[in-house]
C-alpha positions as CSV (number, residue, x, y, z in Angstrom):
1,M,16.5,-26.6,12.7
2,S,18.6,-23.5,13.0
3,T,17.3,-20.4,14.6
4,S,18.1,-16.7,14.1
5,A,17.6,-13.5,16.0
6,D,14.4,-12.9,14.1
7,D,12.9,-16.0,15.8
8,F,13.0,-14.2,19.2
9,I,11.7,-11.0,20.9
10,E,14.1,-9.5,23.4
11,N,13.4,-6.6,25.6
12,R,15.5,-3.7,26.8
13,T,15.7,-3.4,30.6
14,F,15.4,0.0,32.3
15,D,19.2,-0.1,32.9
16,E,19.9,-0.8,29.2
17,I,17.7,2.0,27.9
18,A,19.3,5.3,27.1
19,V,17.7,8.6,26.2
20,G,17.6,8.9,22.5
21,D,17.1,5.2,21.8
22,S,14.4,4.5,19.3
23,A,12.5,1.7,17.5
24,R,10.2,1.6,14.5
25,S,7.9,-0.4,12.4
26,S,5.8,0.0,9.2
27,H,2.5,-1.3,8.2
28,T,0.1,-0.8,5.2
29,L,-3.6,-0.3,6.1
30,T,-5.7,-2.9,4.2
31,R,-9.5,-3.4,4.2
32,D,-8.9,-6.6,6.2
33,D,-7.2,-4.5,8.9
34,I,-10.2,-2.2,9.1
35,W,-12.6,-5.2,9.5
36,L,-10.4,-7.0,12.1
37,F,-10.0,-3.8,14.1
38,A,-13.7,-3.3,14.1
39,T,-14.4,-6.9,15.2
40,V,-11.9,-6.8,18.1
41,S,-12.7,-3.3,19.3
42,G,-16.4,-3.2,18.6
43,D,-15.9,0.1,16.6
44,A,-18.4,-0.7,13.9
45,N,-18.8,2.9,12.6
46,P,-20.4,2.4,9.2
47,T,-18.2,5.1,7.6
48,H,-15.1,2.8,8.1
49,F,-16.5,0.2,5.7
50,D,-17.9,2.5,3.0
51,D,-15.5,3.4,0.2
52,S,-17.2,6.7,-0.4
53,F,-16.0,7.9,3.0
54,H,-12.4,6.8,2.8
55,R,-11.4,10.3,1.5
56,I,-12.7,12.0,4.6
57,V,-12.6,9.4,7.4
58,G,-9.3,8.0,8.7
59,H,-8.4,5.2,10.9
60,G,-6.3,6.9,13.6
61,M,-7.2,4.4,16.4
62,W,-5.7,1.6,14.3
63,G,-2.5,3.7,14.1
64,G,-2.6,4.0,17.9
65,T,-2.5,0.2,18.2
66,L,0.7,0.1,16.0
67,I,2.4,2.4,18.6
68,S,1.4,0.0,21.4
69,A,2.8,-2.9,19.3
70,V,6.2,-1.2,19.0
71,I,6.4,-0.5,22.7
72,G,5.3,-4.1,23.6
73,T,7.6,-5.9,21.2
74,K,10.6,-3.6,20.7
75,L,11.1,-0.6,23.1
76,P,11.1,-1.5,25.9
77,G,9.5,-4.8,24.7
78,P,8.2,-7.7,26.7
79,G,7.6,-7.0,30.4
80,S,6.7,-3.3,29.8
81,I,3.7,-1.9,31.6
82,Y,1.8,0.7,29.6
83,V,0.9,3.5,32.1
84,E,-0.3,6.5,30.1
85,Q,-0.5,8.0,26.6
86,D,-1.3,11.4,25.1
87,L,-1.7,11.1,21.3
88,H,-2.8,13.7,18.8
89,F,-4.2,12.6,15.5
90,L,-3.0,15.1,12.9
91,N,-4.2,13.6,9.7
92,P,-6.4,10.6,8.7
93,I,-4.8,7.3,7.9
94,M,-6.4,6.2,4.6
95,L,-7.0,2.8,3.1
96,G,-3.6,1.8,1.4
97,D,-1.5,4.2,3.4
98,T,1.8,2.8,4.7
99,V,2.4,4.1,8.2
100,T,5.8,4.1,9.9
101,I,5.8,4.3,13.6
102,T,8.8,5.6,15.6
103,V,9.1,5.7,19.4
104,T,12.0,7.5,20.9
105,V,13.1,7.6,24.6
106,R,12.7,11.2,25.9
107,E,13.2,10.8,29.5
108,K,14.0,8.1,32.2
109,R,12.9,8.2,35.9
110,Q,15.1,6.2,38.1
111,S,12.7,6.3,41.1
112,D,9.9,4.3,39.5
113,R,11.5,2.9,36.3
114,K,9.2,5.0,34.1
115,V,10.3,5.8,30.6
116,I,8.6,8.6,28.6
117,L,8.6,8.0,24.9
118,D,8.0,10.4,22.1
119,C,5.7,8.7,19.5
120,R,5.4,9.7,15.9
121,A,3.6,8.2,12.9
122,I,4.1,9.3,9.3
123,N,2.6,8.1,6.1
124,Q,4.4,7.1,2.9
125,D,4.6,10.7,1.8
126,G,6.3,11.7,5.0
127,G,3.2,13.5,6.3
128,G,2.6,13.3,10.1
129,V,-0.5,11.4,11.1
130,I,0.0,10.8,14.8
131,E,2.2,12.4,17.4
132,G,2.4,12.4,21.2
133,R,3.9,10.7,24.2
134,A,3.6,7.4,26.1
135,T,4.7,6.5,29.6
136,V,5.7,3.0,30.4
137,I,7.3,1.2,33.3
138,A,10.3,-0.5,31.8
139,P,11.2,-4.1,32.8
140,A,13.9,-4.7,35.4
141,E,14.8,-8.2,34.2
142,K,16.0,-9.4,30.8
143,I,13.3,-11.3,28.8
144,R,13.9,-13.2,25.6
145,L,10.9,-15.0,24.2
146,A,10.3,-17.2,21.1
147,R,8.4,-15.1,18.6
148,V,4.8,-16.2,18.4
149,E,3.8,-17.1,14.8
150,Q,0.8,-14.9,13.9
151,P,-2.3,-16.8,12.9
152,E,-3.5,-16.7,9.4
153,I,-6.9,-15.0,9.4
154,R,-9.3,-14.9,6.5
155,V,-11.9,-12.2,6.7
156,G,-15.3,-12.9,5.3
157,R,-16.9,-9.5,4.6
158,H,-19.8,-10.8,2.5
159,E,-18.9,-8.3,-0.2
160,R,-20.1,-10.4,-3.1
161,Y,-23.4,-11.1,-1.3
162,H,-24.0,-7.4,-0.8
163,A,-23.0,-6.7,-4.5
164,L,-25.5,-9.4,-5.6
165,M,-28.3,-7.8,-3.5
166,A,-27.4,-4.4,-4.8
167,R,-27.6,-5.8,-8.3
168,C,-31.2,-6.9,-7.7
169,K,-32.2,-3.7,-5.9
170,G,-34.9,-1.7,-7.8
171,K,-35.8,-4.5,-10.1
172,P,-39.3,-5.9,-10.2
173,P,-39.8,-9.0,-7.9
174,V,-40.1,-12.3,-9.7
175,A,-43.3,-14.2,-9.3
176,T,-42.3,-17.4,-7.5
177,A,-44.3,-20.5,-6.8
178,I,-43.2,-21.8,-3.3
179,I,-43.8,-25.5,-3.4
180,H,-45.3,-26.9,-0.1
181,P,-44.1,-24.2,2.3
182,C,-45.3,-26.0,5.4
183,D,-42.4,-25.4,7.6
184,P,-41.2,-22.1,9.3
185,L,-37.9,-22.1,7.4
186,T,-39.2,-22.2,4.0
187,L,-42.0,-19.8,4.8
188,G,-39.6,-17.5,6.5
189,A,-37.3,-17.6,3.5
190,A,-40.1,-16.6,1.2
191,V,-41.2,-13.7,3.5
192,E,-37.6,-12.5,3.8
193,A,-37.0,-12.6,0.0
194,A,-40.3,-10.8,-0.6
195,A,-39.4,-8.1,1.9
196,A,-36.1,-7.6,0.0
197,G,-38.0,-7.2,-3.2
198,L,-36.5,-10.3,-4.8
199,I,-39.7,-12.4,-5.3
200,A,-43.5,-12.2,-5.3
201,P,-44.4,-15.4,-3.5
202,I,-47.3,-17.6,-4.4
203,L,-47.7,-20.1,-1.6
204,V,-48.8,-23.5,-3.0
205,G,-49.8,-26.3,-0.6
206,P,-52.3,-27.4,2.1
207,E,-53.7,-24.1,3.4
208,A,-54.1,-25.3,7.0
209,K,-50.5,-26.5,7.2
210,I,-49.2,-23.3,5.7
211,R,-51.1,-21.1,8.1
212,A,-50.1,-23.2,11.0
213,A,-46.4,-22.8,10.0
214,A,-46.9,-19.0,9.7
215,A,-48.5,-18.8,13.1
216,A,-45.7,-20.9,14.7
217,A,-43.1,-18.5,13.3
218,S,-45.1,-15.3,13.7
219,L,-45.0,-14.6,10.0
220,D,-47.4,-12.4,8.2
221,I,-48.4,-14.0,4.9
222,S,-51.6,-12.1,4.4
223,A,-50.3,-10.3,1.3
224,F,-49.4,-13.5,-0.6
225,P,-51.7,-15.5,-2.8
226,L,-52.3,-19.0,-1.5
227,E,-53.1,-21.9,-3.8
228,N,-54.7,-24.6,-1.6
229,T,-53.7,-28.2,-2.5
230,P,-54.4,-31.4,-0.6
231,H,-50.8,-32.6,-0.3
232,S,-47.2,-32.0,-1.4
233,H,-47.5,-34.0,-4.6
234,A,-50.4,-31.9,-5.8
235,A,-48.5,-28.7,-4.7
236,A,-45.6,-29.6,-7.0
237,Q,-48.0,-30.3,-9.9
238,R,-49.9,-27.0,-9.3
239,S,-46.6,-25.0,-9.0
240,V,-45.6,-26.3,-12.4
241,E,-49.0,-25.4,-13.8
242,L,-48.5,-21.8,-12.5
243,V,-45.3,-21.6,-14.5
244,R,-46.9,-23.0,-17.6
245,Q,-49.8,-20.5,-17.2
246,A,-47.2,-17.7,-17.0
247,K,-48.3,-16.9,-13.4
248,A,-44.9,-17.8,-12.0
249,Q,-41.4,-17.3,-13.4
250,M,-39.5,-19.5,-11.0
251,L,-40.0,-22.2,-8.4
252,M,-38.8,-22.6,-4.8
253,K,-38.5,-25.9,-3.0
254,G,-40.3,-26.2,0.3
255,S,-40.8,-29.1,2.8
256,L,-41.2,-31.9,0.2
257,S,-38.7,-34.4,-1.1
258,T,-36.5,-33.5,-4.0
259,D,-37.6,-36.5,-6.0
260,E,-41.3,-35.4,-5.5
261,M,-40.5,-31.9,-6.8
262,M,-38.4,-33.1,-9.7
263,E,-41.0,-35.7,-10.8
264,A,-43.4,-32.8,-11.4
265,V,-40.8,-30.6,-13.1
266,M,-39.6,-33.4,-15.4
267,A,-43.0,-34.8,-16.3
268,P,-43.4,-35.0,-20.1
269,D,-46.3,-32.6,-20.0
270,S,-44.8,-30.1,-17.5
271,G,-43.6,-27.8,-20.1
272,L,-40.4,-27.2,-18.1
273,K,-38.3,-30.0,-19.4
274,T,-35.5,-29.2,-21.8
275,A,-33.0,-31.3,-23.8
276,R,-30.5,-30.5,-21.0
277,L,-30.0,-32.6,-17.9
278,V,-31.2,-30.8,-14.8
279,S,-28.4,-30.1,-12.3
280,H,-27.7,-28.3,-9.0
281,V,-25.1,-25.6,-8.7
282,Y,-23.7,-24.0,-5.5
283,L,-22.4,-20.5,-6.0
284,F,-19.8,-19.7,-3.3
285,D,-18.0,-16.7,-2.0
286,V,-15.1,-18.2,-0.1
287,P,-13.0,-16.1,2.2
288,G,-9.4,-16.1,0.9
289,Y,-10.4,-17.1,-2.7
290,P,-10.3,-14.2,-5.0
291,R,-13.2,-15.0,-7.3
292,P,-16.7,-16.5,-7.1
293,L,-16.6,-20.4,-7.1
294,L,-19.3,-22.6,-8.5
295,I,-19.5,-26.3,-7.4
296,T,-21.6,-28.8,-9.3
297,D,-23.4,-31.1,-8.8
298,A,-23.9,-31.1,-5.1
299,G,-27.6,-31.8,-4.8
300,L,-29.3,-33.8,-7.6
301,N,-27.3,-36.2,-9.8
302,I,-25.9,-39.1,-7.7
303,A,-23.6,-40.8,-10.2
304,P,-23.6,-38.7,-13.4
305,T,-22.5,-40.4,-16.6
306,L,-20.1,-38.8,-19.0
307,M,-22.9,-37.2,-21.0
308,D,-24.6,-36.1,-17.8
309,K,-21.4,-34.3,-16.8
310,R,-21.4,-32.5,-20.2
311,D,-24.7,-31.0,-19.4
312,I,-23.8,-30.3,-15.8
313,I,-20.7,-28.3,-17.0
314,Q,-22.8,-26.4,-19.6
315,N,-25.4,-25.5,-17.1
316,A,-22.8,-24.1,-14.7
317,I,-21.0,-22.2,-17.5
318,D,-24.3,-20.6,-18.6
319,L,-24.9,-19.4,-15.0
320,A,-21.3,-18.1,-14.6
321,R,-21.7,-16.1,-17.8
322,M,-25.0,-14.7,-16.7
323,L,-23.2,-13.5,-13.5
324,G,-20.6,-11.7,-15.6
325,I,-17.7,-14.2,-16.0
326,A,-17.1,-13.9,-19.7
327,R,-15.2,-17.2,-20.2
328,P,-15.5,-19.4,-17.1
329,K,-12.6,-21.7,-16.2
330,V,-13.9,-25.2,-15.4
331,A,-11.8,-27.7,-13.3
332,I,-12.9,-31.3,-13.5
333,L,-12.0,-32.7,-10.1
334,S,-10.6,-36.1,-9.3
335,A,-8.1,-37.5,-6.7
336,T,-5.2,-37.0,-9.1
337,E,-4.2,-34.8,-12.0
338,T,-3.2,-37.7,-14.3
339,V,-5.4,-40.0,-16.3
340,N,-5.7,-43.4,-14.7
341,P,-7.8,-46.2,-16.2
342,K,-8.6,-47.5,-12.7
343,L,-10.2,-44.2,-11.8
344,V,-13.2,-43.5,-13.9
345,S,-13.3,-39.8,-13.0
346,T,-10.0,-39.2,-14.7
347,L,-11.2,-40.9,-17.9
348,D,-14.4,-38.8,-17.9
349,A,-12.2,-35.7,-17.4
350,A,-10.0,-36.5,-20.4
351,A,-13.1,-37.1,-22.6
352,L,-14.8,-33.9,-21.4
353,C,-11.7,-31.8,-22.3
354,K,-11.8,-33.3,-25.8
355,M,-15.5,-32.6,-26.0
356,A,-14.8,-29.0,-25.2
357,D,-12.2,-28.9,-27.9
358,R,-14.7,-30.2,-30.4
359,G,-17.4,-27.7,-29.4
360,Q,-19.6,-30.1,-27.5
361,I,-19.1,-27.8,-24.4
362,T,-19.1,-24.1,-25.3
363,D,-18.2,-20.7,-23.8
364,G,-15.8,-22.0,-21.2
365,L,-12.2,-23.3,-20.7
366,V,-12.3,-26.9,-19.5
367,E,-9.3,-28.7,-17.8
368,G,-9.0,-32.0,-16.0
369,P,-8.4,-34.2,-14.3
370,L,-7.3,-31.8,-11.5
371,A,-7.0,-32.5,-7.8
372,F,-8.7,-29.9,-5.7
373,D,-5.5,-28.2,-4.6
374,N,-4.4,-27.9,-8.2
375,A,-7.7,-26.5,-9.2
376,I,-7.7,-23.6,-6.8
377,S,-4.1,-22.9,-5.8
378,P,-1.7,-21.5,-8.4
379,Q,1.2,-22.5,-6.2
380,A,0.0,-26.1,-6.0
381,A,-0.4,-26.2,-9.8
382,R,3.2,-24.9,-10.2
383,D,4.6,-27.4,-7.8
384,K,3.0,-30.2,-9.8
385,G,4.3,-28.6,-13.1
386,I,0.8,-28.1,-14.4
387,V,0.7,-25.5,-17.1
388,S,-2.9,-24.5,-17.7
389,P,-5.0,-21.3,-17.7
390,V,-7.5,-23.1,-15.5
391,A,-5.3,-24.8,-12.9
392,G,-5.1,-22.6,-9.8
393,Y,-7.8,-20.2,-11.1
394,A,-11.0,-22.2,-11.4
395,D,-14.3,-20.5,-11.5
396,I,-16.3,-23.8,-11.7
397,L,-15.5,-27.2,-10.0
398,L,-17.1,-30.3,-11.4
399,A,-17.3,-32.9,-8.7
400,P,-17.0,-36.6,-9.8
401,D,-20.3,-37.5,-8.1
402,L,-22.9,-36.1,-5.7
403,E,-21.1,-37.4,-2.5
404,A,-17.9,-35.6,-3.4
405,G,-19.7,-32.4,-4.4
406,N,-21.9,-32.3,-1.4
407,M,-19.1,-32.9,1.1
408,L,-16.9,-30.3,-0.5
409,A,-19.8,-27.7,-0.5
410,K,-20.7,-28.4,3.1
411,Q,-17.0,-28.1,4.2
412,L,-16.8,-24.6,2.6
413,L,-20.0,-23.6,4.2
414,F,-19.4,-24.9,7.8
415,M,-15.6,-24.8,8.0
416,A,-14.5,-22.0,5.7
417,G,-17.3,-19.6,6.5
418,A,-18.3,-19.3,2.9
419,D,-21.4,-17.5,1.6
420,A,-23.4,-19.6,-0.8
421,A,-26.4,-19.7,-3.1
422,G,-28.0,-22.9,-4.3
423,V,-30.0,-23.2,-7.6
424,V,-31.2,-25.9,-9.9
425,L,-30.5,-25.3,-13.6
426,G,-31.5,-27.0,-16.9
427,A,-35.3,-26.6,-16.6
428,R,-37.1,-23.7,-18.4
429,V,-37.2,-21.8,-15.1
430,P,-34.7,-21.6,-12.2
431,I,-35.5,-23.5,-9.1
432,V,-34.4,-22.2,-5.6
433,Y,-33.0,-25.2,-3.8
434,T,-31.6,-24.7,-0.3
435,S,-30.9,-27.0,2.7
436,R,-32.7,-26.7,6.1
437,A,-29.3,-26.0,7.6
438,D,-28.7,-22.9,5.3
439,G,-28.6,-19.6,7.0
440,E,-30.4,-16.3,6.0
441,R,-27.7,-15.1,3.6
442,T,-27.7,-18.4,1.7
443,R,-31.5,-18.4,1.4
444,M,-31.5,-14.8,0.3
445,A,-28.6,-15.2,-2.1
446,S,-30.3,-18.3,-3.7
447,C,-33.4,-16.3,-4.4
448,A,-31.4,-13.4,-5.8
449,V,-29.4,-15.6,-8.2
450,A,-32.5,-17.4,-9.3
451,A,-34.4,-14.0,-9.8
452,E,-31.6,-12.7,-11.9
453,M,-31.7,-15.8,-14.0
454,A,-35.5,-15.6,-14.4
455,R,-35.3,-11.9,-15.5
456,A,-32.5,-12.7,-18.0
457,R,-34.5,-15.6,-19.5
458,P,-38.2,-15.3,-18.9
459,Y,-40.3,-18.5,-19.3
460,V,-41.5,-19.1,-22.8
461,A,-43.6,-22.2,-23.3
462,A,-42.0,-24.9,-25.4
């Protein structure tokens, strides 16, 4: 592999430096820069992160780091020792400004190899934002180093999470039957969501166990109604009754098995069953992906049939539309983007696309089969020659089975640092469905999404 001068950083020794020498670089301030600078420096001034302040609050210290970068990499470069600086911040550096840094040699001191540099920063309009001087000890020996490749950093700012919580702010809390909340995590999630004004919990389960869990976690549940039942099975049945009696508008899974909960929900006399298959959807905010991403089914249907997948897709489309995505793009995942009779998921994908063409799936764009990379990366789709409005821009990913969906979802949670919300759809009320490993944001976001659904479509008896 050939190399070029750009592959290396080379300094200028004290003897090579002349008065009047200069070096420069330019950089545009992005929101990610602000967050990364705050993370590294510990400067978490709230005004740095609020768009309403960007007109009056600048980011001069970030500009100061750019001066240091020019000195450390260009003039004098590697081996320099930064001794002193005197900088004046003339005007704020605003989000989106392109700042050009210039350092110029003003003076050399032979006795101690010190070099005094005039430092100046201007914005894209030529206006001065920083000026001053820096003193460095210039290197005596020549240094030429391979340029270090900068790591790719994706910044998760939880913006969609905060937008979701803001969307719910000021709206009435939704009466929610918490099914068998006999562990501190479930009970804590209910208390947190109630404190945020998302839900009005009704605790349903064995009273002694619920109070013991509250005591163990130092949770105050005195404000919440408590429906005493002898066991988890009875708690599920009573929770469904509360919905049927219009005392609750949604359900939240506690410390009971999924099968036990769903048995009560899907019972013929529950009043919650619809003609639609019940399915689980994870709603993700993935750092680096420019839009919300829904993954389904990752929690309920183990090996869905073709007709099951039709319902799973429609459930996810309805949720996406409720969240403001006018015509969701659905990618049907498989291991390949071509139909292969030996791979059932590709046959299902082809059939589902035709079903969408014939109106059996509505209000979304459906494409498949697509491999994961082709579904979420425009470049990967182009490289494979896939021409589709969905490929590379998916809003919804349909997994071929529960194993694939669950593994994909957990990878995004634990390796990509994604925010998530988990809900069950297809019944007459939404069901908050989270994992014991989920963090506070996931639990809160799940309640927020379900509450929005419940308000948009209040329970009406069949």
